[in-house]
C-alpha positions as CSV (number, residue, x, y, z in Angstrom):
1,M,-39.9,-11.7,-2.7
2,E,-41.6,-10.3,-5.8
3,L,-42.6,-6.6,-5.9
4,R,-46.0,-7.7,-7.3
5,L,-46.7,-9.7,-4.2
6,L,-45.9,-6.7,-2.0
7,K,-48.3,-4.5,-3.9
8,Y,-51.0,-7.1,-3.5
9,F,-50.3,-7.4,0.2
10,L,-50.4,-3.6,0.7
11,A,-53.8,-3.4,-1.1
12,V,-55.3,-6.0,1.2
13,A,-53.6,-4.4,4.3
14,E,-55.1,-1.0,3.4
15,E,-58.6,-2.2,2.5
16,L,-58.7,-5.0,5.1
17,H,-61.1,-6.7,2.6
18,F,-60.1,-9.1,-0.1
19,G,-63.0,-8.3,-2.4
20,R,-62.3,-4.5,-2.3
21,A,-58.6,-5.1,-2.7
22,A,-59.1,-7.3,-5.7
23,K,-61.4,-4.7,-7.3
24,R,-58.8,-2.0,-6.7
25,L,-56.1,-4.2,-8.3
26,C,-58.3,-5.1,-11.2
27,I,-58.1,-8.9,-10.6
28,S,-60.5,-11.4,-9.2
29,Q,-60.5,-12.4,-5.6
30,P,-59.4,-16.1,-5.8
31,P,-56.1,-15.3,-7.5
32,L,-55.5,-12.5,-5.0
33,S,-56.0,-14.9,-2.1
34,Q,-53.7,-17.4,-3.7
35,Q,-50.9,-14.8,-4.1
36,I,-51.2,-13.7,-0.5
37,M,-51.0,-17.4,0.6
38,K,-47.9,-17.7,-1.6
39,L,-46.3,-14.7,0.2
40,E,-47.2,-16.1,3.6
41,E,-45.6,-19.4,2.6
42,E,-42.4,-17.6,1.4
43,L,-42.1,-15.7,4.7
44,G,-43.2,-18.6,6.9
45,T,-45.8,-16.7,8.8
46,K,-49.4,-15.6,8.7
47,L,-49.9,-12.0,7.6
48,F,-53.7,-11.8,8.1
49,V,-56.3,-13.2,10.4
50,R,-59.3,-14.0,8.3
51,T,-62.9,-14.5,9.7
52,K,-66.2,-14.5,7.9
53,R,-66.8,-10.9,9.0
54,N,-63.4,-9.2,8.8
55,V,-59.7,-9.3,7.9
56,Q,-57.0,-8.1,10.4
57,L,-53.3,-7.8,10.2
58,T,-51.1,-10.0,12.4
59,E,-48.1,-8.5,14.1
60,S,-46.0,-9.9,11.3
61,G,-48.3,-8.3,8.8
62,N,-48.0,-4.9,10.5
63,T,-44.2,-5.2,10.4
64,L,-44.3,-6.1,6.7
65,V,-46.5,-3.0,5.9
66,H,-43.7,-0.8,7.2
67,Y,-41.0,-2.5,5.1
68,A,-43.2,-3.0,2.0
69,N,-43.9,0.7,1.8
70,K,-40.2,1.5,2.1
71,I,-39.3,-1.1,-0.5
72,L,-41.8,0.1,-3.0
73,D,-40.9,3.8,-2.4
74,L,-37.2,3.0,-3.0
75,T,-38.1,1.0,-6.1
76,E,-40.0,4.0,-7.5
77,L,-37.1,6.3,-6.5
78,A,-34.6,4.0,-8.2
79,K,-36.7,3.8,-11.4
80,A,-36.9,7.6,-11.5
81,E,-33.2,8.2,-10.9
82,V,-32.1,5.5,-13.4
83,G,-34.4,7.1,-16.0
84,E,-32.8,10.5,-15.3
85,I,-29.3,9.1,-15.6
86,A,-30.3,7.3,-18.8
87,A,-31.6,10.6,-20.2
88,G,-28.5,12.4,-19.2
89,S,-30.4,14.8,-17.0
90,K,-28.6,13.6,-13.9
91,G,-25.0,12.4,-13.3
92,L,-21.5,13.7,-13.6
93,L,-19.6,15.4,-16.4
94,S,-15.9,15.9,-15.9
95,L,-14.8,18.3,-18.6
96,G,-11.3,19.4,-19.6
97,Y,-10.8,22.6,-21.6
98,V,-8.0,24.7,-23.2
99,G,-7.7,28.3,-21.8
100,P,-8.9,30.1,-25.0
101,A,-12.2,28.2,-25.0
102,M,-13.0,29.8,-21.6
103,D,-12.1,33.2,-22.9
104,G,-14.6,32.9,-25.7
105,F,-17.5,30.6,-26.4
106,L,-17.4,28.1,-23.6
107,P,-18.9,30.1,-20.7
108,K,-22.1,30.6,-22.7
109,I,-22.4,26.8,-23.3
110,I,-21.7,26.0,-19.7
111,N,-24.4,28.4,-18.6
112,A,-26.9,26.9,-21.0
113,F,-26.0,23.4,-19.8
114,K,-26.4,24.2,-16.1
115,L,-29.8,25.8,-16.7
116,R,-31.1,22.9,-18.7
117,Y,-29.5,20.1,-16.7
118,P,-29.3,21.3,-13.1
119,G,-29.1,17.7,-11.8
120,V,-25.7,17.1,-13.5
121,E,-22.6,17.9,-11.6
122,L,-20.1,19.6,-13.8
123,R,-16.4,19.4,-12.9
124,L,-14.1,21.7,-15.0
125,R,-10.3,21.4,-15.4
126,Q,-8.1,23.6,-17.5
127,M,-5.6,21.4,-19.3
128,T,-3.5,21.4,-22.5
129,T,-4.9,19.4,-25.5
130,S,-2.3,16.7,-24.9
131,E,-3.2,16.4,-21.3
132,Q,-6.8,16.2,-22.2
133,L,-6.4,13.4,-24.8
134,S,-4.3,11.4,-22.3
135,G,-6.8,12.2,-19.5
136,I,-9.8,11.0,-21.6
137,R,-8.1,7.7,-22.5
138,E,-7.1,7.2,-18.8
139,G,-10.5,8.0,-17.4
140,M,-9.4,11.2,-15.6
141,V,-12.0,13.3,-17.5
142,H,-15.0,12.2,-19.5
143,A,-14.5,14.8,-22.4
144,G,-12.5,17.8,-23.4
145,I,-12.6,21.0,-25.4
146,V,-9.4,20.7,-27.4
147,R,-7.4,22.2,-30.3
148,I,-6.1,19.3,-32.4
149,S,-2.8,20.1,-34.2
150,G,-1.4,16.8,-35.4
151,Q,-2.2,14.9,-32.1
152,D,-3.2,11.2,-32.3
153,T,-6.9,10.9,-31.8
154,K,-7.2,7.2,-32.4
155,G,-10.1,5.7,-30.4
156,L,-11.5,9.2,-29.8
157,E,-14.5,11.1,-31.2
158,A,-13.5,14.7,-32.2
159,I,-16.5,16.9,-33.0
160,P,-15.7,20.4,-34.3
161,V,-17.7,22.9,-32.1
162,H,-16.2,26.3,-32.7
163,Q,-13.9,28.1,-35.1
164,E,-12.3,31.5,-34.9
165,T,-9.3,33.4,-36.2
166,Y,-6.1,35.0,-34.8
167,L,-5.3,38.6,-33.9
168,L,-2.0,40.3,-33.1
169,A,-1.7,41.6,-29.6
170,I,0.8,44.6,-29.7
171,P,1.8,47.3,-27.2
172,S,-0.3,50.3,-28.0
173,Y,2.7,52.6,-28.4
174,Y,4.3,50.5,-31.1
175,P,4.1,52.2,-34.5
176,L,2.3,49.2,-36.0
177,A,-0.5,49.6,-33.4
178,H,-1.9,52.5,-35.4
179,N,-2.7,50.2,-38.3
180,R,-6.1,48.5,-38.6
181,S,-4.4,45.3,-39.7
182,V,-0.9,43.8,-40.0
183,S,0.4,41.1,-42.3
184,I,2.4,38.1,-41.0
185,G,5.3,39.3,-43.2
186,E,5.4,42.5,-41.2
187,L,6.3,40.6,-38.0
188,A,9.7,39.8,-39.3
189,D,11.5,42.5,-37.3
190,Q,9.2,42.3,-34.3
191,P,10.1,40.8,-30.9
192,M,7.6,37.9,-30.4
193,I,6.1,36.2,-27.4
194,F,5.4,32.6,-28.3
195,Y,4.6,29.4,-26.6
196,P,7.2,26.6,-26.2
197,R,7.6,24.1,-29.0
198,N,6.9,21.2,-26.6
199,S,3.6,22.5,-25.4
200,Q,1.9,22.4,-28.8
201,P,4.4,20.8,-31.2
202,G,1.9,20.4,-34.1
203,L,0.7,24.0,-34.0
204,F,4.2,25.3,-33.4
205,K,5.4,23.6,-36.6
206,Q,2.4,25.1,-38.6
207,W,3.3,28.6,-37.5
208,H,7.1,28.0,-38.0
209,D,6.4,26.8,-41.6
210,I,4.3,29.9,-42.3
211,F,7.0,32.2,-41.0
212,I,9.6,30.5,-43.2
213,Q,7.3,30.9,-46.3
214,E,7.1,34.6,-45.4
215,G,10.9,34.7,-45.5
216,F,11.9,35.1,-41.9
217,F,12.6,33.2,-38.6
218,P,10.6,34.6,-35.7
219,N,12.5,36.6,-33.2
220,I,11.1,34.9,-30.1
221,V,12.2,36.9,-27.0
222,Q,10.0,35.2,-24.5
223,E,8.1,32.0,-24.2
224,S,4.6,31.8,-22.6
225,T,2.4,28.8,-21.9
226,S,-0.9,30.7,-21.9
227,Y,-2.6,33.5,-23.8
228,H,-3.4,35.3,-20.6
229,S,0.3,35.6,-19.7
230,S,1.2,36.4,-23.3
231,I,-1.1,39.4,-23.3
232,A,0.2,40.5,-19.9
233,L,3.8,40.3,-21.3
234,V,2.7,42.4,-24.3
235,E,1.3,44.9,-21.9
236,S,4.7,45.1,-20.2
237,G,6.3,46.0,-23.6
238,L,8.3,42.8,-24.1
239,G,6.9,42.2,-27.6
240,V,4.0,41.2,-29.7
241,A,1.9,38.0,-29.5
242,I,-0.3,36.1,-31.9
243,V,-3.5,35.2,-29.9
244,P,-7.0,33.9,-30.6
245,K,-9.6,36.6,-31.4
246,S,-11.5,35.7,-28.2
247,S,-8.5,36.9,-26.2
248,A,-9.3,40.5,-27.2
249,R,-12.1,40.4,-24.7
250,M,-9.5,40.9,-22.0
251,Q,-9.2,44.6,-23.0
252,K,-5.8,45.2,-21.4
253,E,-4.8,48.8,-21.0
254,G,-1.8,49.4,-23.2
255,V,-2.5,46.5,-25.6
256,A,-4.0,46.9,-29.1
257,F,-5.4,44.0,-31.0
258,L,-5.0,44.1,-34.8
259,K,-6.4,42.0,-37.6
260,L,-3.8,39.5,-38.8
261,T,-3.8,39.0,-42.5
262,G,-2.1,36.2,-44.5
263,K,-2.1,32.4,-44.3
264,K,-2.8,31.2,-40.8
265,P,-3.3,27.8,-39.2
266,K,-7.0,26.8,-38.6
267,L,-8.2,27.7,-35.1
268,V,-10.8,25.0,-34.6
269,F,-12.0,23.7,-31.2
270,H,-13.3,20.1,-30.9
271,L,-15.3,18.3,-28.3
272,C,-13.4,15.1,-27.7
273,Y,-14.4,11.9,-25.9
274,L,-13.9,8.1,-26.2
275,E,-15.5,6.5,-29.2
276,S,-16.8,3.8,-26.8
277,S,-18.4,6.3,-24.4
278,V,-22.1,5.6,-23.6
279,N,-22.4,8.6,-21.2
280,P,-25.6,10.4,-22.3
281,V,-24.5,13.6,-20.4
282,I,-21.7,14.0,-23.0
283,Y,-24.2,13.9,-25.9
284,N,-26.5,16.4,-24.2
285,F,-23.5,18.7,-23.7
286,G,-22.5,18.4,-27.3
287,R,-25.9,19.1,-28.7
288,L,-25.9,22.6,-27.1
289,F,-23.2,23.8,-29.4
290,G,-25.5,23.5,-32.4
291,E,-28.3,25.3,-30.5
292,Q,-26.1,28.2,-29.5
293,E,-24.8,29.1,-33.0
């Protein structure tokens, strides 16, 4: 059953006059009569009773009016929703992120995204970079905010979206805490809180190589898998920790944040997703980073 025939039928049903219906549809009357006859043949029943003076709906015709309106309404609704999904203004975005991103730039992006695209459901999951890369490939998440340090990104797009530097979190009663900055070489004798090698092997190696170039092996007294817990351990007096600048927003009592000078690994965050992805919601999300700079 063609939608065009239903539209013709409803015009006649509402006007109860073939001439007025034809004028409304911007066609001539004979083709309209032929199309109604075609619809009646397809359905195997008369839809109208025609006399020289008037046109009336049959019981079958009355029933079809009910369903034709529903069908055409649903068609318009489907067209509108498909258009919204194609434009990325409706749908779902499952997004992974590393913890430091949420401490710094990511909340502002999320807020802007929700304001602009209220029809998109956003599902957030804190994950390590390795977990996100696997999750994207396996379809667990659509995209992720990651820090790439030697990980394999074959088959993935990785768009840089934010860059920042590192600070040193140090107990405020340590002598070094009174300095405005501290060099990496000055950490040689400091007890350090550091993340496990297996959590970020690439970044761990970069830092390890820098420490060696500075002439010392780090005195790691405690391992920590998140910067939040690292800063809490600094507050407890266990040692010092190298953290992203955005972590200083936590403002923990008893913790000072010092500028860290010397060679450091790049701290770059990427928006990562499948190269083959055709999800317009991802592209809308990615565009916001350039607008928020």
